[in-house]
N, C-alpha and C positions, 0 to 999 in steps of 0.2 A: 674629711679624714677624721676617724675617731681618736680619742685621747690615747696616748701610748701607755701600754702596760709596763713595758721596760724602756728605760731611756738612759743612754750613755752620753755624757757631755764632756768632750775633750779629755777622756781618760788617759792618764799616763801612769805607767808602772816601770820603775827602774830597779834593777838588781845590781848595785854598785855602778859599774860603768856601762852595763848593758841596758838598753832601752827595749823592754819586751813589748810594751804597748805604748804607742806614740800618738796621742791626741785622737783617740777613737771615739767617734760620735755616730750613734744610730738610734732608731726608735722601732720598737716592736708593738704592733697594734693588737687589740683584743681578738682572740680566736684565730690569730695568724700563726702559720709555721714559718719561722724566720731562720735563715741559715747563715752561719759564719763559715765561709769556704776558703780553704787555703792549705798550704803545705805544713808539715811538721815544723814548728819553730816560728810560725807566722804571728803568734800572739793570741790565738783563739782560746786556748785553755786558760791562759792568764786572765784574759778578759772575763771569761766565765767565772773564774775563782773570785774575782772582785765582785761580780754581780751576786754570787751566792754567799758572800761575806767571809770567805776563807782568806782573802788577801785585802789589804787596804791599799787604795790607789796612792801613788806619789802625789798626784794632783788630778784635778777634774772631779766630776760628780757622776753618780749613778743612782737611779731610782727604780724600784720595783713596786708596781701598783701605787705610785706616788710616795713611797717610803724611801728615805735616804738610807742607802746600804751601810754607810759608815756610822750615822747617828743612831739608827734603830735596827741593828742586825737581827735581834730576836724576832721582831715583827716580820722582817723579810723572810726568815726561815720558815715561819708558819704559812707563808703564802706559796712556797715553792716545793716542788718535788725534784730530786736530782738523781740522774744516772751518771755516775762518774766514768771517766775513760778507763781507769784501772779498776779491777774487780774489788768489790767492797763487801761481799757476803762473808759470813762465818762458814767456812768449809766443813766444820764438824757438827753443825746443827742441821736440822731438817729444813725443808722449804717453809713449812708452817712456823717453825720456831724462829726463823729469820724474820718472817713477817710479824710474828707476835711481839718480838722484842722491839721492832721498829714502831709498832703501834703503841706500845706502852710508853716509849720515849715521847710520843706526841700526845700522851694523855688519854689514849683510847683504852677501852676495856670491856669486859663482860660480853654479853651476847652480840652487841653491835660490832665489836672488834672481830669476833669469830665469824660473823656474817660477812663482814668486809673482806676478810682474808679468803674465805671460800669463793666469794664472787670474783675477786681479782685473780686468784689462781685459775679459776675457770676461764676468765677472760683471756689469759695468756696460755691456756691449754696445758696447765700444769697441775690441775686438781688431782689426777690419779697419782701424782708424785709428791703430794703434800707431806707425807711422812717419810720421805726418802732423804738420806743425808746428801747435802749439796756437793760434797767432794766427788761424788760419783756422777754428777750432772755433766752433760756436754757444755761447751762454751755457749752455744745458742740457748740452751735451757737456763743457764745462769743469767744470761742477759735478759731473757724474758722474765725471770724472777725479779731481777733488779728493777725492771719497768713496773711490775706489779707492786713491788714494795714502795717505789717512789709515789705511786698513786694512792697509797693506803690511807693517808690522812686527808684525802680529797683536796689537793692543792689547786689553786687557780692557775698556776704556771708550772709547766714541766720543762726542765732544762736537761738536755741530753748532750754529753760530751763524747763525740765519736761513737755513736750508739752501735755501729756494726763493725767496728774495728776487729780484724782478724777472723771474721765469720765467713763461712762458705756461702756461695751465691744463693742457695735455696733458703738458708737461714736468714740471710740479709733481706730477702724479699718478704719473708714472714714478719720480720721486725718492722719493715716498712708498713705492712698491713696494720699492725698494732698501732703504730704512730698515727696513721691516717684515721683509724677507728677511734682513738682517744680524742682527737680533735672533733670528729663528727658527733660522737655519742655523748661526750662530756663537755663540749664547748670550751675546752681548755686551750690556753695559749702555749705555744711550744717554741722554745729557742734551742737550736741545736748547732753543734759544730761538726764539720766533716771535711775530709780531703778527697772524698769520692765525688767526682763530677756528676755521675748518673744519680747518685743518692740526692744531691742537692736539687737537681733538676726535677726529679720525680716528686719529692716531698715538699719543697719550699715554695711558699707564695712569693717571698722576696728573699734576696741573697745579698750579703756583703762579701766581696772578695777581699781577703786580707793577705798582705805580704809584708814581711819585715816590720810587723807591729802596726801597720797602717791599713786603713780601708782604702783600696784603690778604685773600687767601683761598687755601686749599689743599684739594685733594681729587680724587677721580675726576671725570670730566666730569659724570656723573649726580649726584654729591654736590653739585657746584657749582651745577647747575641747580636742585637742591632748595632752595637758599637762597631762591629766589623762591617755591617751594612751590606752584606752580599749573600747570595746563594751559590751553591756549587752544582753545576749541571754536568752530567756525564753522558756522553753520546757514543754508541758503538755502531760502526759502519759494517756493511757486508764485507766478507773476507776478500772479495775481488777488488775492493777499493782501498786506496791508501788514505788514512785519516788526514783530514785537512782542517786547519783553523780558518775561520772566516776573516776576510780582509776588511769587513765592514763591522764597525762596533755598534751598529744599530742605534745611532744617535746617542752614544754613551751608555747604552743599556748593558753592553758587555765590557767588563773591566779587564779581563785577561783571558787568554786561551792557550792551551798547550797540549801536545800529544802525550798520551800515556800508554802503558802496555795494553795488550789485548785489542789492538786496532780501534782505539778509542781516543776521544779528545775530552778534555776537561775545561769547561768554561766557568769563570767566576762572573756572575751577573748581579745586577742591582735588585731585580725582582723577577724570580723565576716564573711565577704564574703569568705575569704580563709578557715576559720575553719569549717563552717557549713557542708560541705560535709563530712569531717572527723568525725564530731560529729555524723552525721547520720550513718556512717559506724560502728562506735564504739558501738553505742546503738543497731544497728541491730545485730552485732556480739554477743551481750549479750542477745538477744531475747527480747528486750524492744520495745514496740509499741508506736511510737510518734504520737499523735493525732494533736497537734498544735505546731508550732515553730515560733518565731518572734525574732527580735533583734532591738536594738535602739542605737543611739549614746549617749554619755553623754550629759547632758544639761549644759547650762551656770551656772545654779544654783549649779549643782554638782561641776563644776570647782571652783566656788567661795568658796564653803564649803571646797573643797580640799585645796585651797590656804590659807584660813583664819581659818579653823577649826570650822566654825560656819555658820549659815544662816545669811542673811542680817538683821542686827539690829544695833541700836545705842550702842556704847560702849565707855568707857573712857580709854581703853587700848591704848598703844602707843608703840608697839614693832616693830622694823625694820624687814622687810621681803624681801626675794630675789625678784628681778624683772625678769619676763619672757617676753622677747621681740623677735619679728620676724622682720627681715629686708628684 
């Protein structure tokens, strides 16, 4: 395992009697896309704000490229580019002017700044709109401009707080492409927050699931899905036959079976690839005709429900839960 580029060690942040972040620890490796996944109010943005030096932790430590975020905030800010959850562009300036001012803040200027602005506007497909006032941009165009601006000073680390919040599906997919391209073409490390399960699964190499200010699970998307440890098999029988569950669990390979609508049964199995041939054999032995069969892996949403007992939503509960981690 390479040295971490971002490291959080037992971070705690309290706002009076509210514990927003509760002993959060994780490491982000170089060139990795790492996600903090959880509902609104889980503590994701507060954690990010500590890492980007906007908040000081109540206790614990955080390091960005080996730099202590509390002791040397100026050095940290030079290392990172940030796309905030809330809009942060000047709506009355053009795209070019927004970029130019940001570049000057970071000490850039002259031909080099002009070149960088044009390159990045081209990268996010906004070059034709460089001289257009941002107030007339769509939400997706503004988000793309914010990503370009965050990359202007060539940071080592890009931090994205809910990068596709409120965007339509087509624009979300385009933003995903930019994020993937940034990592591939620039070798940049990316830390992002999201409450979209599909976004985390598509983009992130590793994920921490946060709930009530704590990390309750960490791993790759596949590792997190393996917490449930099962696949779901759906079988449709011919219309002339009544759906039937097997009375044989195939030596423990089948965890459960139930009838569902459409003349089908749903089986939860430990390993679909290994179990499917045996399922076929068992139903053939019983004279059942299978018309269709499919299987799927558990989703991250199902993992979250399994770990927390509910779907993603705000709550005032604050109960400790075991942490699932892979190393």
